[in-house]
Structure formats: C-alpha cells, structure tokens
N, C-alpha and C positions, 0 to 999 in steps of 0.2 A: 387578766385585768378584771377587777371587781369594782362595781360602783354602788353605793348605798346612800339612802337619805339618812340624815342624822338628827333631824328635828321634826319628824312626823311627815304626813303626806297630805294634810288638808290645811289650807291657809286662808286668812284674810287677804284681800288684795292689798298690796303694799308691804306685806310681811316678806322676810328673807327666808327662802327655802335653802337649807344647807345640805351640802353633799360631800362625800369623800370618794376618792379613787384609790384603790389599793393595788400595788404591784409588788415585785421583788426585784432585787438587784441581780442581773443575769451574770453568769460566768462568761467573760469575753475572751478567755484564753484562746490565742490562735488568730484573733481578728486584728487586722490593721486598723479598721475603723468599725464603729458599731452605732447603729441607729436605735434610739429608744425614745420614740415620739408618741405622746398622748394627744389624741384629737378628741375634743369635747364639743358636742353641739346640742342645741336646745330649740324647741319649737316656740311659736307664739304662745304667750301665757307665762313665759319666763323671760327675764331681761337682765342685761348688765346695768350696773349703776354708774352713770357717768363714764360709760365706755369700759368699765372694769368689773371683774368679779369682786365680791365683797370678802374681805379678810382672807385673801389667797395666801396659803401657806404650803410649803413643800418640805417634808421630813424624810430622812433616811434613817432607819433604826432609831427613830424618835428624836434625832437631832435635826433641827432646821437647817436647810441649805439656802444659799442666796439665789435670787431670781433676777435676771437682767442687770447683774452687776459686772460692768465691763472691766473692773479691776481684779476679778477673780476667775481663774481658769475653771473652777469647780461649780460656777454659777450655772443654773438652768436658764434656758432661754424661752421666754413666754411672749406670745403674740396673740392679738385678739382679732376676731372677725365680727361681723354684725350679729352673728347668732352662735358664737362659741369661741374657742381658743385652741392653740396648739402649745404644747410644752415639750421642749427637747431637753432631756436630762443626760449630761456627759457620764454615763455609767462606767465607762472605762477608768474614770479617775476615782471610783468608789470600789475597787475590786477587793479591798479589805473588808467589804460589807456584803459580799456574795450571799445571796439567800435571805438577806435582811429585807424588812418591809420598806417599800416606798409608799408614802402616803401623801395625797393632795387634798387639801380641804379648802372649801370656798362656798360662797353664797350667791344666789341669784334672786332678784325681786319677782314676786308673783304679780302678774298684771291681770287686767280685766278679761283678757282673752282666755284665761284659765277657767272662767265661770261656766259651770255645767258642761265642761269639755271633757271627753274621755280620751283626749289625744294630746295632752300637754305633758311633755317628757323631756328629760335630759339624758343623754347617752354618751358614752366614751368608748374609744377603742385604741388599741396600741399598735403602732407600726414598729416592727423590730427586725434586726438583722438575723438571718438564720443559716448563713453559710460563710465560713471563714475564707473560702477561696475566691469569693467575689462580693459584690455589693448588693446582692438581692435582698429583698425584705419580704415579710409577711405581715398580715393584719389579723388581729383577733377579732371574734364576733363581737359587735357592739354590745356593751352592758348598759341596760336601760332602767331609769327609774321614773315613775309618773308622779305628778302632783295634781291636786284637785282644789277647786274653790266652788262654792255653791251659792244658791240664792233662794230666798223664801218668797213665795208668791202668795199674797193674801187676797182672797175675794170676800167682800162684805156683802151680805145678803139680808133680806127681811127675815125676822125671827120666825114668822108664821108662814111665809111663802118664799122658799129658797130660790124660786125662779126669778124673783125680783132682785136685781142687783142694785146696790145703793151707791150713788156717787156723792162725794163730798165729805166722807169720813176721813179723819186725819190720824195718823199713827206715827209713833216712834218705836224704836227697838232697843231693849236693854239686854245686857249680859252682866249678870250679877247686879252691882250698883252703878254700872257704867252705861252710857248711851251711845248708840251707833251714830257716827258722822262719816260722811263720804265727800271727797272733794271732786272737782271737775274732771279729774283723771281716773276716777273710780277708786282711789286710794282710801282705805278704811282706817279710821281711828276711833278710839273710844274715849269719851269725855265724861267728866263728873256731873256737869250741869245739864239738866234737861233742855234748857233754853238754847244751849249750844249744839243740840242734836239736830240731825237732818230729819225733818218731818215730811211725810209723804201724804198726799190726798188721793183717795180713790177716784179713778176715772169713770166714764159713763158705763163701763162694764163692771164696776165695783172693785177694780183691781189696783193694787200697789205691789212693788217688788223691792225687797232689800237684797242687794247684790253683793258678792265678793266675800263670802263668809266661810270660815273654817267650821268643821264639825264642832258641835256643842249644843248646849241648852240656852235658849233665849226666852225673853218675855215680850210680847207684843202689847203695847199700851196705846189705847185710843185717847187721843187728846181732844178730839172734837167729833160729835156725832152728826150724821146727815140731818137736814131739816126735818122736824117732825119725829125724830127718834131720840130715845135716851142714851146717854153715854154709858158705855160698859163700866161697870163698877170694880172689875178686877182685870189684872193683866192676864193675857192668854199665853200659857207656856208653849214653846215651839222647840222641838228637838231636830236638829240636822244630823 
C-alpha cells in the first residue's frame, strides 16, 4: 500500500490537503472469503469536514466504484471515526481486474494544530487475507505523509537601538495583491480590500504573529507607526 500527497505539503489553515492511497487488486483464487481493508488515521492538524473526507472517490483500474451503496454487491463499505476511516473493498468481485490499480483519493482540512508542528501526518495501512485455509490476516507497514503550516513572527524595534521593542505598531500581511484575513477558528482567507484584512498591533515586546501560512513570499505592510516614529514607506518582503 502506498500513500501520497497530491497537492503539496504546506498549507494555509483552512485549506484542503489532498491524498491518494494506491494498492492493487489481489488474486483471491482458493479463498472462501477475503479481507481487503484500508485503515486511514490522521493526527491533530488535519480534520474531517462535517464528519467526512472531502471528495472521497474509489477507483479500480480507473473506473469509479460505488461506496456505501446498499443496492450494489460491488460497493465498498466506508466508515468514519473521529480521526480517520476504514474502507472495505470486496476484491473477490473484481477478479477480472487482478493486478490492476486500486486508488482512493480524498481531502482533509488543515487546522491550527498544524502550525509549526513537525508531527502532523496522515497514514494508511492495509489489512489483508494471506492464507486460503483459514481467515487469518496480516497488516502492511503504515504509509505516512506529513503536512505543515507556518507562522511569521514579527518584532518591531527602534531603528537605532534594536534592544528597544516598540509597542503599538500595526501591520497587515499581503500575498501578491491579496490581504491576509483569519477568523476565530484560525481559518485563513485572502481578501482584495485592505480594510477587510486582519490587522495586528505589536504588544509590549514589539511582537505580532501571522499564523497558518503555506510556504511562499509575502509582504508585511505597516499601517500605523508607534507614537513618535515614522511609518515605514515600503512593504517588507518575507519568505516562508
């Protein structure tokens, strides 16, 4: 069993990280029954959306098969847990496709817990029958893929004495022509108007943080200077 990311590995919080799981249709000759169960789990930092994976599709040899269709014998059975899912595929009914690719594709939402974490991942393993004389099964070694989300930490200091941290400076963040906006759940969106952007003010240590960002190049725009100081005349480029 192989697991891959399909749309990169760094994300804004709220974006959908997409994955694929790849297997093959086994030869079940001689088996009275056959188990082919994919178990997928993920850590904090990834989440189902409304209790389900996004755009969940199963194909065999490129042809989509039904999932949880009680009217079809060939339907796969999908069930969710709080941090994953299991998928049982009736491979004995697909013996005309032995050796052909089984592909499972789906998406998970990236959450605030992925920020600056090196331990946000999604992994899958396969439980499969291995002896036609009995119902014993084996498991593959889990195949794991990591995802990341970052934050930019800004410290505002006096231009002549960097030991002096400046409180009260206000900043917004740009990506191209769009401005960073974050909601109460940490979900990041990008808006066209600066007035709609999330504006942060430096604290007593001169610090603000912009959280939940994918890799990329950004521009830090000062919108208000601390009392007694001039406003920066140009945006400051920042590369994550």
